[in-house]
C-alpha positions in Angstrom: -32.4 14.7 12.9 -31.0 13.9 9.2 -27.6 14.3 8.1 -26.6 14.4 4.3 -24.0 12.9 2.9 -20.9 14.0 1.6 -21.8 14.7 -2.1 -19.2 12.8 -4.8 -17.9 16.5 -5.4 -17.4 17.1 -1.8 -15.3 14.2 -1.3 -13.3 14.9 -4.2 -12.9 18.4 -3.1 -11.3 16.5 0.5 -8.8 14.2 -1.4 -11.6 11.0 -0.2 -11.0 9.4 -3.3 -7.3 9.4 -3.3 -6.8 5.8 -2.1 -9.1 4.0 -3.6 -8.5 5.5 -7.4 -4.8 4.5 -6.4 -5.6 1.0 -5.7 -7.7 0.8 -8.8 -4.8 1.7 -10.5 -2.5 -1.1 -9.1 -5.0 -3.9 -9.6 -5.7 -2.6 -13.1 -5.6 -5.4 -15.8 -2.5 -3.5 -17.8 -0.7 -3.3 -14.5 -1.3 -6.5 -13.6 -0.3 -8.1 -16.6 3.4 -6.2 -16.4 3.5 -7.2 -12.7 3.2 -11.2 -14.1 6.3 -10.4 -16.1 8.1 -8.5 -13.6 9.1 -9.0 -10.3 10.3 -5.3 -9.5 6.7 -3.6 -10.7 5.1 -6.3 -8.9 6.9 -5.5 -5.3 6.5 -1.9 -6.2 2.6 -2.5 -6.7 2.3 -4.2 -3.4 3.9 -1.4 -1.5 1.8 1.2 -3.2 -1.1 -0.7 -2.2 -0.1 -0.3 1.8 -0.1 2.9 0.5 -3.5 3.1 -0.9 -4.7 1.6 2.2 -2.8 4.1 4.6 -4.4 6.7 2.7 -8.0 5.5 3.1 -7.2 4.6 6.7 -5.5 7.9 7.9 -8.8 9.8 6.2 -10.8 7.2 8.3 -9.1 7.8 11.5 -11.9 9.2 13.1 -13.7 6.2 13.5 -13.7 4.6 17.4 -15.3 1.2 16.8 -11.5 0.0 16.1 -9.5 -1.3 19.1 -6.4 0.3 20.5 -4.3 1.8 18.0 -1.1 0.1 19.1 -2.8 -3.5 18.4 -4.3 -2.3 14.9 -1.2 -1.1 14.2 1.2 -3.8 14.7 -1.6 -6.1 13.1 -1.4 -3.9 10.1 2.5 -4.3 10.0 2.3 -7.6 10.3 -0.3 -8.0 6.9 1.8 -5.4 5.2 5.1 -7.5 5.8 3.9 -11.1 5.6 3.5 -11.2 1.9 6.5 -10.2 0.9 7.9 -13.4 2.7 9.4 -15.7 -0.2 7.1 -18.7 0.8 3.9 -16.8 1.1 4.6 -14.8 -2.2 5.5 -18.0 -4.1 2.3 -19.4 -3.2 0.5 -16.6 -3.8 1.7 -16.7 -7.3 0.6 -20.1 -8.5 -3.1 -19.4 -6.9 -5.1 -16.5 -8.0 -7.7 -16.7 -4.9 -4.5 -16.4 -2.9 -3.0 -13.7 -5.0 -6.6 -11.8 -4.4 -6.5 -12.2 -0.8 -2.9 -11.1 -0.4 -4.0 -7.4 -2.1 -6.9 -7.2 0.2 -4.6 -8.1 3.0 -2.1 -5.4 1.9 -4.4 -2.6 1.6 -6.4 -4.0 4.8 -2.5 -3.9 6.5 -2.0 -0.2 5.4 -5.6 0.9 6.5 -4.9 -0.1 10.0 -1.5 1.5 10.1 -2.8 4.8 8.3 -5.8 4.6 11.1 -3.3 4.1 13.9 -0.2 5.4 13.3 -0.8 9.0 14.0 -2.1 7.9 17.2 1.0 6.6 18.2 3.7 8.7 20.3 7.2 8.4 19.0 8.3 5.6 20.8 5.3 3.4 19.3 5.9 4.9 16.0 9.8 4.0 16.3 9.0 0.4 17.7 7.0 -0.1 14.3 9.7 1.1 11.8 12.7 -0.7 13.9 10.2 -4.1 13.6 10.1 -3.6 9.8 13.5 -2.9 9.1 14.5 -6.4 11.3 12.2 -8.2 9.1 12.7 -6.9 5.9 16.5 -5.7 5.2 17.8 -9.4 6.0 15.2 -10.4 3.2 16.3 -7.6 0.9 19.8 -8.5 1.2 18.9 -11.9 0.9 17.2 -11.1 -2.4 20.0 -8.9 -3.8 22.4 -11.8 -3.1 20.1 -14.0 -5.2 19.5 -16.2 -2.4 15.9 -16.8 -3.2 14.6 -18.4 -6.2 10.4 -17.3 -7.1 8.7 -19.4 -9.3 6.9 -17.2 -11.4 10.3 -14.8 -11.7 13.0 -17.2 -12.4 16.5 -15.1 -12.1 14.5 -11.8 -11.3 15.1 -12.2 -6.9 17.8 -9.1 -7.3 15.0 -7.3 -8.9 12.8 -7.7 -5.8 15.3 -6.6 -3.7 15.8 -3.8 -5.5 11.9 -3.2 -5.3 11.7 -3.7 -1.3 14.7 -1.3 -1.5 12.8 1.6 -3.0 9.4 1.2 -2.1 9.3 0.1 1.3 11.0 3.9 2.6 8.1 5.1 0.7 5.6 3.5 2.2 7.5 4.3 5.3 7.8 8.1 4.6 4.0 8.2 3.4 3.1 7.0 7.0 5.4 9.3 8.6 4.4 12.2 7.0 1.0 11.8 5.9 0.0 14.8 7.9 1.8 17.2 6.3 1.1 15.7 3.0 -2.4 15.3 3.5 -2.7 19.4 4.4 -1.2 19.7 0.8 -3.4 17.4 -1.0 -6.4 18.1 0.8 -6.9 21.5 -0.6 -9.5 21.6 -3.3 -7.1 22.6 -6.1 -4.2 20.0 -5.4 -6.9 17.3 -4.4 -8.7 17.4 -7.3 -5.7 17.4 -9.5 -4.2 14.5 -8.1 -7.5 12.6 -8.1 -7.9 13.5 -11.6 -4.5 12.3 -12.8 -5.0 9.0 -10.9 -8.4 8.8 -12.6 -7.2 9.0 -15.9 -4.1 6.3 -15.2 -6.8 4.0 -13.8 -9.2 4.4 -16.4 -6.1 4.1 -19.0 -5.2 0.7 -17.2 -8.5 -0.8 -17.1 -9.5 0.1 -20.8 -5.6 -0.5 -22.6 -5.3 -3.5 -24.8 -3.2 -5.8 -22.9 
């Protein structure tokens, strides 16, 4: 039996383009140019890539071909955290292919968590949060203290700490409360408005002079 695919209008009304549009904003030339100059912008963009992936993963959560949600969630957490470790971030800064792979990994990690986290119980979610905190808080404090030096961003290590301090909790909150957030933005009027704003920002980011 033939089943028609959802039209673009129907997908927009359901908010299905929000994740891809946010990612389009984050990889736009205008934002990339600013991220090359500011480590704060760079780190915030990285965490928003995790959010973009989480949005997409949550919307695809009914897929059954993935392995168990616990394994997927932990793999996603590892993928989201790994590129915030100074050696890997410094490596990605000077190798364009590694930089693109880092972006893909961040989105994939967020997607894995967005798919899996809603399926976990309270204990599983708490374990993920504790693990992320154990990894990232010492790193943030070290960055704020200037313990790390980033090759492409001299003197901006403290900015990285500030970015992590602000952006990582936002990513966690989106994951933790995506159910209520999704219910709000899955309303056709709210979904269309939010995606229209993202589309405008994406177009500006891809067409504005750098």
